[in-house]
LOLUMSE-627083 format. One line per 2 residues: number of its first residue (from 1); their letters; for each residue x, z, y of N, C-alpha, C. Coordinates in steps of 0.05 Angstrom, whole numbers, plus 5000, padded with zeros to 4 digits. Example, Ala and Ser with C-alpha at 12.3 -4.5 7.8 and 13.67 -1.06 7.14 Angstrom:
<sites>
1	AS	5264 5156 4886 5246 5156 4910 5264 5156 4934 ~ 5257 5142 4955 5273 5143 4979 5258 5157 5001
</sites>
This chain:
<sites>
1	MA	5881 6643 8209 5860 6663 8211 5854 6675 8183 ~ 5854 6701 8182 5848 6714 8156 5819 6710 8148
3	KK	5814 6707 8123 5787 6702 8112 5774 6728 8103 ~ 5748 6729 8105 5733 6752 8095 5737 6753 8065
5	TV	5738 6777 8054 5738 6781 8025 5713 6795 8017 ~ 5708 6797 7991 5684 6809 7981 5681 6838 7991
7	KD	5703 6851 7996 5702 6879 8005 5692 6881 8034 ~ 5692 6858 8049 5682 6858 8076 5651 6855 8078
9	LD	5639 6850 8055 5610 6846 8054 5595 6871 8047 ~ 5571 6874 8059 5552 6895 8051 5536 6883 8027
11	LK	5540 6893 8003 5528 6880 7979 5503 6894 7969 ~ 5499 6919 7975 5477 6934 7963 5450 6921 7968
13	GK	5436 6915 7946 5410 6903 7949 5410 6874 7956 ~ 5434 6863 7960 5436 6835 7969 5437 6816 7945
15	KV	5425 6792 7949 5428 6770 7929 5455 6757 7935 ~ 5473 6760 7916 5501 6751 7921 5506 6725 7904
17	LV	5508 6703 7918 5516 6678 7904 5545 6678 7898 ~ 5553 6673 7873 5581 6674 7865 5589 6647 7853
19	RA	5607 6632 7866 5618 6608 7854 5642 6616 7838 ~ 5640 6614 7811 5662 6620 7793 5674 6594 7783
21	DF	5698 6596 7771 5710 6573 7758 5708 6578 7728 ~ 5686 6570 7716 5682 6573 7687 5685 6546 7673
23	NV	5702 6529 7683 5707 6503 7671 5726 6507 7647 ~ 5715 6519 7626 5731 6528 7603 5732 6506 7581
25	PM	5754 6506 7565 5755 6486 7544 5734 6493 7522 ~ 5720 6472 7512 5700 6476 7491 5705 6457 7468
27	KD	5698 6466 7444 5699 6449 7420 5675 6455 7403 ~ 5659 6434 7397 5635 6438 7381 5617 6460 7392
29	GK	5614 6461 7418 5597 6481 7431 5608 6509 7433 ~ 5633 6512 7424 5646 6539 7425 5668 6539 7445
31	IT	5671 6561 7459 5693 6564 7479 5719 6570 7464 ~ 5740 6554 7470 5765 6558 7456 5785 6575 7471
33	ND	5780 6579 7497 5797 6596 7513 5781 6608 7536 ~ 5778 6634 7537 5760 6647 7557 5775 6659 7581
35	NR	5801 6651 7585 5817 6662 7607 5803 6661 7634 ~ 5790 6639 7639 5778 6636 7666 5754 6654 7669
37	IQ	5740 6660 7647 5717 6679 7649 5728 6707 7654 ~ 5749 6714 7639 5761 6740 7642 5772 6744 7671
39	AA	5783 6722 7682 5795 6724 7709 5774 6731 7730 ~ 5748 6724 7725 5727 6728 7745 5715 6756 7743
41	LP	5721 6771 7721 5708 6797 7717 5712 6817 7740 ~ 5736 6821 7751 5739 6841 7772 5719 6837 7796
43	TL	5716 6812 7804 5698 6806 7826 5669 6812 7818 ~ 5661 6803 7795 5633 6806 7786 5627 6836 7782
45	EY	5646 6851 7770 5641 6879 7765 5639 6894 7792 ~ 5655 6886 7811 5654 6899 7838 5627 6895 7851
47	IL	5617 6870 7850 5591 6864 7862 5569 6880 7849 ~ 5569 6882 7822 5548 6896 7808 5551 6926 7813
49	DQ	5575 6937 7814 5580 6965 7819 5570 6973 7847 ~ 5571 6954 7866 5563 6959 7893 5532 6956 7897
51	GG	5519 6949 7875 5489 6946 7876 5480 6919 7885 ~ 5498 6899 7883 5490 6872 7889 5476 6859 7866
53	KA	5461 6838 7871 5448 6822 7850 5464 6796 7848 ~ 5478 6792 7826 5497 6770 7824 5484 6745 7812
55	IV	5486 6723 7827 5476 6697 7818 5500 6679 7815 ~ 5509 6675 7790 5534 6662 7784 5530 6633 7776
57	FS	5548 6616 7785 5546 6587 7777 5573 6575 7777 ~ 5575 6552 7763 5601 6539 7760 5595 6510 7750
59	HL	5616 6493 7752 5614 6468 7738 5627 6470 7711 ~ 5623 6451 7694 5636 6450 7668 5639 6421 7660
61	GR	5663 6411 7659 5669 6384 7650 5660 6363 7671 ~ 5659 6338 7662 5650 6316 7680 5623 6307 7670
63	VK	5604 6306 7688 5577 6298 7681 5570 6273 7697 ~ 5567 6250 7683 5561 6225 7697 5533 6214 7689
65	TE	5525 6220 7663 5500 6209 7653 5484 6232 7641 ~ 5459 6226 7635 5441 6246 7622 5453 6254 7595
67	DD	5466 6235 7581 5477 6241 7555 5500 6262 7557 ~ 5515 6262 7579 5537 6280 7583 5527 6309 7583
69	KA	5502 6313 7591 5492 6341 7594 5492 6356 7567 ~ 5488 6341 7545 5483 6354 7519 5504 6375 7512
71	GL	5530 6369 7516 5550 6387 7507 5562 6404 7530 ~ 5550 6403 7553 5562 6416 7576 5544 6436 7590
73	SM	5527 6449 7575 5510 6470 7587 5527 6495 7591 ~ 5520 6511 7611 5534 6536 7616 5524 6559 7598
75	KP	5505 6553 7580 5493 6574 7563 5515 6589 7547 ~ 5532 6575 7532 5553 6590 7517 5571 6607 7536
77	VS	5575 6598 7560 5592 6613 7579 5577 6639 7587 ~ 5551 6636 7592 5535 6660 7600 5535 6681 7577
79	ER	5534 6671 7552 5534 6689 7529 5561 6704 7527 ~ 5583 6689 7532 5610 6701 7531 5613 6721 7554
81	LS	5603 6713 7577 5605 6731 7600 5590 6757 7595 ~ 5567 6755 7582 5551 6778 7575 5567 6797 7557
83	EL	5580 6785 7537 5597 6801 7519 5619 6816 7534 ~ 5632 6802 7552 5655 6813 7566 5647 6834 7586
85	LG	5624 6830 7599 5614 6850 7618 5600 6874 7604 ~ 5591 6869 7579 5577 6890 7565 5549 6895 7577
87	KD	5537 6873 7588 5510 6876 7598 5497 6848 7597 ~ 5470 6848 7598 5455 6823 7596 5461 6805 7620
89	VT	5464 6780 7614 5466 6759 7635 5442 6740 7630 ~ 5424 6740 7648 5401 6722 7646 5411 6693 7651
91	FV	5403 6675 7634 5411 6647 7638 5387 6630 7644 ~ 5389 6614 7665 5368 6595 7672 5379 6567 7670
93	AE	5367 6551 7653 5377 6524 7647 5368 6503 7668 ~ 5369 6511 7693 5361 6494 7715 5381 6496 7738
95	TR	5383 6476 7755 5400 6478 7779 5383 6481 7805 ~ 5357 6478 7802 5338 6482 7824 5310 6485 7814
97	GE	5292 6493 7831 5263 6494 7823 5252 6522 7820 ~ 5226 6523 7813 5211 6548 7811 5222 6568 7791
99	EL	5230 6558 7768 5241 6577 7747 5266 6591 7757 ~ 5283 6576 7770 5308 6588 7781 5301 6608 7804
101	ES	5285 6599 7822 5277 6616 7845 5264 6642 7836 ~ 5247 6640 7816 5233 6664 7805 5253 6683 7792
103	AV	5272 6672 7777 5292 6689 7764 5309 6704 7785 ~ 5316 6689 7806 5332 6702 7828 5316 6725 7841
105	NN	5291 6719 7846 5274 6739 7860 5267 6763 7842 ~ 5269 6760 7816 5263 6782 7798 5287 6799 7791
107	LN	5310 6792 7801 5334 6808 7796 5333 6836 7809 ~ 5341 6856 7795 5344 6883 7806 5373 6887 7815
109	DG	5377 6908 7832 5404 6915 7840 5421 6920 7816 ~ 5446 6908 7816 5464 6913 7794 5460 6894 7770
111	EI	5441 6875 7773 5436 6856 7751 5449 6829 7757 ~ 5453 6813 7736 5467 6788 7738 5453 6765 7724
113	MM	5454 6742 7735 5443 6718 7722 5462 6694 7727 ~ 5458 6673 7711 5474 6649 7715 5456 6625 7713
115	FE	5461 6606 7731 5445 6581 7728 5462 6558 7718 ~ 5449 6536 7713 5461 6514 7698 5484 6500 7713
117	NT	5500 6485 7698 5523 6469 7707 5517 6455 7733 ~ 5532 6461 7754 5527 6449 7781 5530 6419 7780
119	RF	5546 6409 7761 5550 6380 7760 5527 6365 7747 ~ 5508 6379 7737 5483 6366 7727 5470 6352 7751
121	ED	5477 6361 7775 5466 6348 7799 5480 6322 7806 ~ 5501 6315 7791 5516 6290 7796 5504 6266 7782
123	VD	5486 6271 7763 5474 6249 7747 5459 6230 7766 ~ 5446 6241 7785 5430 6225 7804 5443 6225 7831
125	GK	5465 6210 7834 5476 6207 7861 5498 6226 7869 ~ 5511 6239 7849 5535 6256 7855 5529 6276 7877
127	KE	5507 6289 7876 5499 6308 7897 5518 6332 7900 ~ 5527 6342 7877 5547 6364 7877 5574 6355 7887
129	SK	5585 6335 7874 5613 6326 7880 5616 6314 7908 ~ 5594 6303 7919 5596 6291 7946 5585 6310 7967
131	ND	5581 6335 7960 5573 6355 7979 5547 6347 7994 ~ 5527 6340 7979 5501 6333 7991 5491 6356 8008
133	PE	5486 6352 8034 5479 6374 8052 5453 6388 8044 ~ 5434 6373 8034 5408 6385 8026 5412 6404 8003
135	LG	5430 6396 7984 5435 6413 7960 5449 6438 7968 ~ 5470 6436 7984 5485 6460 7994 5466 6479 8008
137	KY	5448 6468 8024 5430 6485 8039 5410 6499 8020 ~ 5401 6484 8000 5382 6495 7981 5395 6518 7965
139	WA	5419 6513 7955 5432 6535 7939 5437 6559 7957 ~ 5445 6554 7982 5450 6576 8001 5424 6593 8005
141	SL	5401 6579 8005 5376 6593 8010 5368 6612 7988 ~ 5382 6610 7964 5376 6628 7942 5388 6656 7946
143	GD	5408 6658 7964 5421 6684 7966 5423 6694 7995 ~ 5434 6718 7998 5439 6730 8024 5467 6726 8034
145	VF	5486 6727 8014 5515 6723 8020 5527 6706 7997 ~ 5550 6695 8003 5564 6677 7984 5592 6687 7979
147	VN	5600 6689 7954 5628 6696 7947 5640 6673 7931 ~ 5661 6661 7942 5675 6639 7928 5699 6651 7913
149	DA	5697 6650 7886 5719 6660 7870 5730 6638 7852 ~ 5725 6613 7860 5734 6590 7844 5757 6575 7857
151	FG	5781 6585 7854 5804 6572 7866 5809 6544 7854 ~ 5802 6541 7828 5806 6515 7814 5792 6492 7827
153	TA	5771 6497 7844 5757 6475 7857 5761 6477 7888 ~ 5779 6494 7897 5782 6498 7926 5792 6474 7941
155	HR	5804 6455 7926 5814 6430 7939 5793 6409 7940 ~ 5769 6415 7930 5747 6396 7931 5725 6406 7951
157	SH	5713 6387 7965 5691 6393 7983 5665 6387 7968 ~ 5654 6408 7955 5630 6405 7939 5607 6420 7951
159	AS	5583 6414 7942 5560 6428 7951 5561 6458 7944 ~ 5573 6464 7920 5573 6491 7909 5595 6509 7922
161	NV	5612 6497 7938 5631 6515 7953 5628 6510 7983 ~ 5636 6487 7993 5635 6482 8022 5606 6480 8032
163	GI	5589 6467 8016 5561 6464 8024 5547 6491 8028 ~ 5550 6509 8009 5538 6535 8011 5550 6551 8034
165	AS	5577 6551 8035 5591 6567 8056 5584 6558 8084 ~ 5575 6534 8087 5568 6523 8114 5541 6535 8123
167	NV	5526 6547 8104 5499 6556 8110 5493 6586 8109 ~ 5513 6601 8100 5509 6630 8096 5535 6645 8099
169	ES	5535 6671 8105 5559 6686 8107 5574 6685 8081 ~ 5600 6681 8082 5615 6677 8057 5641 6693 8057
171	AA	5652 6697 8033 5677 6713 8030 5692 6703 8006 ~ 5717 6709 8004 5734 6703 7981 5730 6725 7960
173	GF	5728 6718 7935 5729 6737 7913 5757 6746 7909 ~ 5762 6766 7891 5788 6777 7887 5808 6756 7877
175	LV	5798 6737 7860 5816 6717 7849 5826 6698 7871 ~ 5807 6688 7888 5815 6670 7909 5833 6685 7929
177	EK	5826 6710 7935 5843 6726 7953 5872 6728 7943 ~ 5874 6732 7917 5901 6734 7904 5916 6708 7907
179	EI	5902 6685 7903 5915 6659 7905 5925 6655 7934 ~ 5908 6662 7953 5915 6659 7982 5940 6676 7988
181	NF	5940 6700 7978 5962 6719 7984 5988 6710 7970 ~ 5986 6702 7945 6010 6695 7930 6021 6667 7937
183	IG	6004 6646 7933 6015 6619 7938 6018 6614 7968 ~ 5997 6621 7984 5999 6618 8013 6023 6634 8024
185	GA	6025 6659 8014 6047 6676 8024 6074 6666 8016 ~ 6077 6655 7992 6103 6645 7983 6112 6621 8000
187	VD	6093 6604 8006 6100 6580 8021 6104 6585 8051 ~ 6087 6603 8062 6088 6607 8091 6108 6629 8099
189	EP	6110 6651 8083 6127 6673 8091 6142 6684 8066 ~ 6159 6667 8054 6172 6676 8029 6195 6696 8035
191	KR	6198 6715 8016 6223 6731 8017 6245 6712 8007 ~ 6268 6714 8019 6290 6696 8011 6312 6710 7996
193	PF	6327 6695 7980 6325 6666 7975 6299 6658 7961 ~ 6289 6634 7969 6265 6623 7959 6272 6598 7943
195	VA	6267 6599 7916 6273 6576 7899 6248 6564 7887 ~ 6246 6538 7888 6223 6524 7876 6234 6509 7851
197	IL	6218 6510 7830 6225 6495 7805 6202 6475 7800 ~ 6209 6450 7800 6188 6429 7796 6195 6412 7772
199	GG	6175 6411 7754 6178 6395 7730 6155 6376 7727 ~ 6149 6368 7702 6127 6350 7697 6137 6321 7695
201	AK	6118 6303 7690 6126 6276 7683 6133 6258 7707 ~ 6117 6261 7729 6119 6240 7749 6127 6250 7777
203	VS	6144 6236 7790 6151 6241 7818 6126 6238 7835 ~ 6110 6217 7829 6087 6211 7845 6067 6234 7847
205	DK	6066 6251 7826 6048 6274 7826 6058 6295 7845 ~ 6084 6295 7851 6096 6318 7865 6109 6310 7892
207	IG	6104 6286 7901 6117 6277 7926 6113 6297 7949 ~ 6087 6303 7954 6080 6321 7977 6092 6348 7973
209	VI	6092 6358 7948 6103 6384 7942 6133 6385 7947 ~ 6147 6364 7937 6176 6363 7941 6183 6362 7970
211	EN	6168 6345 7985 6174 6343 8014 6169 6369 8029 ~ 6147 6382 8022 6141 6408 8036 6161 6430 8029
213	LI	6168 6430 8003 6186 6452 7994 6215 6447 8001 ~ 6223 6422 8004 6250 6417 8014 6253 6429 8042
215	AK	6232 6428 8058 6233 6439 8085 6233 6470 8085 ~ 6221 6482 8063 6217 6511 8064 6234 6527 8044
217	AD	6241 6515 8022 6256 6530 8001 6286 6529 8006 ~ 6300 6548 7995 6330 6547 7996 6341 6528 7975
219	KV	6328 6527 7952 6336 6508 7931 6311 6497 7918 ~ 6312 6471 7909 6290 6459 7894 6303 6448 7868
221	LV	6296 6460 7845 6307 6452 7820 6287 6433 7807 ~ 6297 6410 7798 6280 6389 7787 6285 6386 7757
223	GG	6264 6386 7741 6267 6381 7712 6244 6363 7703 ~ 6240 6361 7677 6218 6345 7666 6223 6315 7668
225	GM	6202 6300 7662 6205 6271 7661 6213 6258 7687 ~ 6206 6271 7710 6213 6258 7735 6243 6258 7741
227	TY	6258 6274 7725 6288 6273 7728 6298 6245 7728 ~ 6287 6228 7710 6299 6202 7704 6294 6181 7726
229	TF	6273 6186 7742 6270 6168 7766 6292 6175 7786 ~ 6298 6201 7789 6321 6209 7807 6347 6198 7796
231	YK	6351 6201 7769 6376 6190 7757 6379 6160 7763 ~ 6357 6145 7760 6357 6116 7765 6366 6111 7794
233	AL	6355 6128 7813 6362 6125 7841 6392 6130 7846 ~ 6404 6146 7828 6433 6151 7830 6450 6131 7815
235	GK	6436 6111 7803 6451 6090 7788 6459 6098 7760 ~ 6447 6119 7750 6454 6128 7722 6438 6113 7702
237	DI	6449 6112 7677 6434 6100 7655 6412 6119 7645 ~ 6388 6109 7641 6367 6127 7632 6355 6119 7605
239	GN	6367 6098 7591 6356 6091 7565 6327 6084 7567 ~ 6311 6095 7548 6282 6091 7548 6266 6114 7561
241	SL	6280 6130 7577 6267 6153 7589 6245 6144 7608 ~ 6226 6162 7613 6204 6157 7632 6215 6149 7659
243	LE	6204 6127 7670 6213 6118 7696 6189 6108 7713 ~ 6188 6117 7738 6170 6105 7757 6186 6086 7775
245	ED	6187 6061 7767 6204 6041 7780 6197 6039 7810 ~ 6171 6042 7817 6163 6039 7845 6169 6064 7861
247	KV	6180 6085 7849 6186 6109 7864 6217 6114 7866 ~ 6233 6095 7857 6262 6098 7858 6272 6101 7887
249	DL	6262 6084 7905 6271 6085 7933 6262 6112 7945 ~ 6238 6121 7938 6228 6146 7948 6246 6169 7939
251	AK	6254 6168 7913 6272 6189 7902 6298 6190 7918 ~ 6308 6166 7925 6333 6164 7941 6329 6178 7968
253	EL	6306 6172 7981 6300 6184 8007 6298 6215 8005 ~ 6285 6224 7984 6282 6253 7980 6309 6267 7976
255	MD	6326 6254 7961 6353 6265 7957 6369 6265 7983 ~ 6367 6244 7999 6381 6243 8025 6371 6265 8043
257	KA	6345 6269 8043 6333 6289 8061 6341 6317 8052 ~ 6342 6321 8025 6347 6348 8015 6376 6357 8015
259	GD	6394 6338 8012 6422 6345 8009 6427 6362 7985 ~ 6443 6383 7988 6449 6400 7965 6427 6420 7958
261	KL	6405 6419 7972 6382 6436 7965 6370 6427 7939 ~ 6371 6401 7933 6358 6390 7909 6378 6391 7886
263	VL	6370 6404 7865 6388 6407 7842 6376 6393 7817 ~ 6390 6373 7807 6381 6358 7784 6394 6367 7758
265	PV	6382 6362 7735 6394 6368 7709 6421 6355 7706 ~ 6439 6368 7690 6465 6356 7684 6467 6347 7655
267	DS	6447 6354 7639 6446 6344 7611 6416 6344 7602 ~ 6412 6329 7580 6385 6326 7570 6385 6327 7539
269	VV	6363 6336 7528 6358 6333 7499 6344 6307 7495 ~ 6356 6289 7479 6344 6262 7476 6337 6256 7447
271	AS	6320 6236 7443 6312 6227 7417 6306 6197 7419 ~ 6304 6184 7396 6298 6155 7396 6269 6149 7400
273	EF	6252 6169 7396 6223 6164 7401 6209 6190 7408 ~ 6185 6187 7419 6169 6210 7429 6156 6224 7405
275	SN	6173 6239 7390 6163 6252 7366 6180 6277 7360 ~ 6167 6296 7346 6181 6321 7339 6196 6317 7312
277	DV	6192 6294 7300 6203 6290 7272 6227 6272 7271 ~ 6240 6267 7294 6264 6250 7294 6288 6267 7303
279	PT	6312 6259 7295 6336 6274 7303 6339 6275 7334 ~ 6350 6297 7343 6355 6300 7372 6385 6305 7377
281	EV	6393 6299 7401 6421 6306 7409 6421 6312 7439 ~ 6442 6326 7447 6446 6333 7476 6466 6314 7488
283	VG	6458 6301 7510 6477 6283 7524 6479 6291 7553 ~ 6499 6279 7567 6503 6285 7595 6484 6270 7613
285	EN	6494 6262 7637 6476 6250 7657 6470 6221 7653 ~ 6482 6208 7633 6474 6181 7626 6462 6181 7598
287	IP	6438 6170 7597 6423 6170 7572 6430 6144 7556 ~ 6438 6147 7531 6446 6123 7516 6422 6104 7512
289	EG	6429 6079 7508 6408 6058 7503 6393 6066 7478 ~ 6367 6061 7479 6350 6067 7455 6341 6096 7453
291	KM	6351 6113 7472 6343 6142 7471 6326 6148 7496 ~ 6311 6170 7494 6296 6180 7517 6300 6210 7521
293	GL	6302 6218 7547 6305 6246 7553 6278 6260 7551 ~ 6277 6282 7535 6251 6296 7530 6253 6326 7537
295	DI	6276 6335 7546 6279 6364 7555 6305 6366 7570 ~ 6307 6387 7586 6333 6393 7598 6351 6405 7576
297	GP	6377 6401 7580 6397 6411 7560 6407 6439 7567 ~ 6425 6450 7549 6435 6478 7553 6451 6482 7578
299	KT	6467 6461 7586 6483 6464 7611 6465 6466 7636 ~ 6443 6451 7635 6423 6452 7657 6410 6479 7658
301	VE	6403 6490 7634 6391 6517 7633 6410 6537 7647 ~ 6436 6535 7640 6456 6553 7652 6458 6549 7683
303	LF	6457 6523 7691 6458 6517 7720 6434 6529 7734 ~ 6410 6525 7722 6386 6535 7735 6386 6566 7736
305	EN	6396 6578 7714 6398 6608 7714 6415 6618 7737 ~ 6437 6604 7741 6456 6611 7763 6442 6608 7791
307	EL	6427 6586 7794 6414 6581 7819 6392 6602 7825 ~ 6381 6613 7803 6359 6632 7806 6369 6661 7811
309	KG	6395 6666 7806 6406 6693 7809 6401 6702 7838 ~ 6390 6726 7840 6385 6738 7867 6361 6727 7882
311	AK	6347 6708 7870 6323 6697 7883 6302 6719 7887 ~ 6288 6719 7910 6267 6738 7915 6239 6726 7914
313	TV	6237 6700 7917 6212 6686 7913 6217 6661 7897 ~ 6202 6657 7875 6205 6633 7859 6177 6621 7854
315	VW	6174 6596 7860 6149 6582 7853 6156 6560 7832 ~ 6141 6560 7811 6147 6540 7789 6122 6524 7783
317	NG	6125 6497 7784 6103 6480 7776 6113 6457 7759 ~ 6104 6456 7734 6112 6434 7716 6133 6442 7696
319	PM	6128 6436 7670 6147 6443 7649 6172 6427 7651 ~ 6193 6437 7637 6220 6424 7638 6223 6402 7617
321	GV	6204 6401 7598 6205 6381 7577 6178 6379 7563 ~ 6178 6366 7540 6153 6363 7525 6149 6388 7509
323	FE	6140 6410 7523 6140 6436 7511 6121 6439 7487 ~ 6102 6420 7485 6083 6421 7462 6097 6415 7436
325	MD	6121 6403 7437 6137 6398 7413 6160 6417 7412 ~ 6163 6431 7389 6184 6452 7387 6212 6443 7395
327	NF	6219 6418 7387 6246 6408 7392 6252 6405 7422 ~ 6231 6403 7438 6235 6398 7467 6222 6420 7484
329	AQ	6220 6444 7473 6208 6466 7487 6228 6486 7498 ~ 6253 6484 7489 6273 6504 7496 6278 6506 7526
331	GT	6279 6484 7540 6283 6485 7569 6262 6501 7583 ~ 6237 6496 7576 6214 6511 7588 6215 6540 7580
333	IK	6222 6546 7555 6224 6574 7546 6246 6589 7561 ~ 6269 6575 7565 6291 6588 7578 6285 6593 7608
335	VC	6271 6575 7620 6263 6579 7648 6244 6603 7650 ~ 6225 6604 7631 6207 6628 7630 6223 6653 7628
337	EA	6242 6654 7610 6259 6678 7605 6275 6685 7630 ~ 6286 6665 7643 6302 6670 7667 6285 6682 7689
339	LA	6260 6672 7693 6242 6683 7713 6233 6711 7706 ~ 6227 6715 7680 6218 6741 7670 6239 6763 7675
341	NL	6265 6755 7675 6286 6774 7677 6296 6779 7706 ~ 6284 6765 7725 6293 6769 7753 6285 6797 7763
343	DD	6302 6810 7778 6296 6836 7789 6284 6834 7816 ~ 6262 6849 7821 6251 6851 7847 6245 6824 7860
345	AT	6233 6806 7844 6226 6779 7854 6196 6774 7851 ~ 6185 6759 7869 6157 6749 7866 6159 6723 7852
347	TI	6147 6721 7828 6149 6697 7812 6120 6686 7808 ~ 6117 6661 7816 6090 6649 7816 6091 6623 7801
349	IG	6071 6619 7783 6068 6594 7769 6044 6580 7782 ~ 6048 6555 7791 6027 6541 7805 6008 6525 7787
351	GG	5996 6539 7767 5975 6527 7751 5985 6504 7733 ~ 5965 6489 7722 5971 6465 7707 5986 6471 7681
353	DS	6004 6451 7673 6018 6453 7648 6038 6476 7647 ~ 6050 6483 7669 6069 6505 7669 6055 6531 7663
355	AT	6030 6534 7673 6014 6558 7667 6007 6559 7638 ~ 5999 6536 7627 5993 6534 7599 6017 6541 7582
357	AA	6040 6530 7590 6065 6536 7575 6071 6566 7575 ~ 6070 6578 7598 6077 6607 7600 6058 6623 7583
359	QQ	6032 6616 7582 6012 6631 7567 6017 6626 7537 ~ 6021 6601 7529 6025 6595 7501 6051 6607 7490
361	LG	6071 6609 7507 6097 6618 7498 6099 6649 7500 ~ 6078 6662 7509 6077 6691 7509 6089 6705 7533
363	FE	6092 6690 7556 6104 6702 7580 6084 6709 7602 ~ 6059 6708 7594 6037 6711 7614 6040 6736 7632
365	DD	6049 6758 7619 6050 6783 7634 6076 6787 7649 ~ 6094 6767 7647 6121 6771 7660 6123 6758 7687
367	FS	6101 6747 7697 6101 6734 7724 6084 6750 7743 ~ 6091 6749 7769 6075 6763 7789 6047 6751 7791
369	HI	6046 6724 7788 6020 6711 7791 6021 6684 7776 ~ 6000 6679 7760 5996 6652 7748 5971 6641 7760
371	ST	5974 6619 7775 5950 6607 7788 5930 6596 7769 ~ 5904 6599 7776 5883 6589 7759 5876 6560 7766
373	GG	5888 6548 7786 5881 6521 7794 5904 6502 7794 ~ 5903 6482 7777 5925 6462 7776 5926 6445 7802
375	GA	5905 6429 7806 5904 6411 7829 5904 6426 7855 ~ 5889 6449 7856 5887 6465 7880 5914 6477 7887
377	SL	5928 6488 7868 5954 6500 7874 5974 6479 7882 ~ 5973 6455 7871 5991 6434 7879 5987 6427 7908
379	EY	5961 6424 7916 5955 6417 7944 5963 6440 7963 ~ 5959 6464 7953 5967 6487 7970 5998 6487 7974
381	LE	6012 6481 7952 6042 6480 7954 6051 6457 7972 ~ 6034 6437 7975 6040 6414 7993 6036 6423 8022
383	GK	6023 6446 8026 6017 6455 8053 5990 6444 8064 ~ 5974 6432 8046 5948 6422 8055 5928 6444 8059
385	EL	5909 6440 8076 5886 6458 8079 5866 6452 8057 ~ 5858 6473 8042 5838 6469 8021 5810 6473 8031
387	PG	5792 6453 8028 5766 6455 8040 5750 6480 8031 ~ 5753 6487 8005 5738 6510 7994 5746 6536 8007
389	IA	5772 6538 8015 5782 6562 8029 5776 6561 8059 ~ 5779 6537 8070 5774 6534 8099 5745 6541 8106
391	AI	5727 6536 8087 5698 6540 8093 5690 6569 8092 ~ 5707 6587 8080 5700 6615 8078 5700 6628 8106
393	SD	5682 6646 8111 5680 6658 8138 5705 6673 8145 ~ 5713 6670 8171 5737 6684 8181 5730 6714 8185
395	K	5750 6731 8183 5746 6760 8188 5738 6764 8217
</sites>
């Protein structure tokens, strides 16, 4: 069933509750990366242009005790949002009560405010994270309609998404709509050939994704640290490489199920320790004793480039090596380049470390879509229903 989007709502003069994902990295009270704030601007600007009164809220970090609150106020976020929008954003340092209600009721059409970190409600009984029904109902009572634009929390059933949506007419913001169209579309109705690239450290993190994509993709290319659990299942030597011993049998099962759909690396860049300051070498499919695989090698890059030729849909989740270290970043860089050079293909990065890698390496504008949600996009790729999306009103 298609979900309502912000364009399906009558916004003029309405109090519009907006769940954003402003869980931005902070250092010493300063925002170090404002990508998530920038990503929310189209939805917020649309609401304000339509004469809506925007009441914006988000979580920030993990809040378990009163002491945690000190460095996790949304105030710096509201100030940055004000700069980016070029207009005042009223900030209320409360999550409920008279001051908040008064600020909401005093908003004029086209004005915007933000209230405090929703997870401040977790200090006394995890009311936000456990979707306390009374809290969801209270927040819903502050507005006339609800717009969920926080894909990063769509896999969680919280008071600030599912709780509110259960009590008031709701719609997806432009960001969530884009995620539904790109990731949902890629998995459910991909243009073929459909190639999935899965990296990262652990098979256990990707079991559901691998199983779902084996059934749906034409090829699944595997890189990153999880390569060596598959190698072990094939009886290869893996030296000191990362291994999930308890997942070796599962890796065998996945390979049996996938047949030639699953493509593993044929060489690795190895070193004697997890460091950028030690000598490296390229070896084949058996890793020498005392060495560990930390990136895919040049022959694997060539193999993956060939598998990607002609692909019309590509989903990538997880780096090919320890991309934070220059000596082990080449595999991830080359995959970025291969995807950037595909003709007429929909290329999607499913959040997390691969999104970080693409942004840090300067490939951000070369993909059709970079997901804003790591855990949410993983669960979406697994084919799971996300509570935050399921709760949005149907068209």
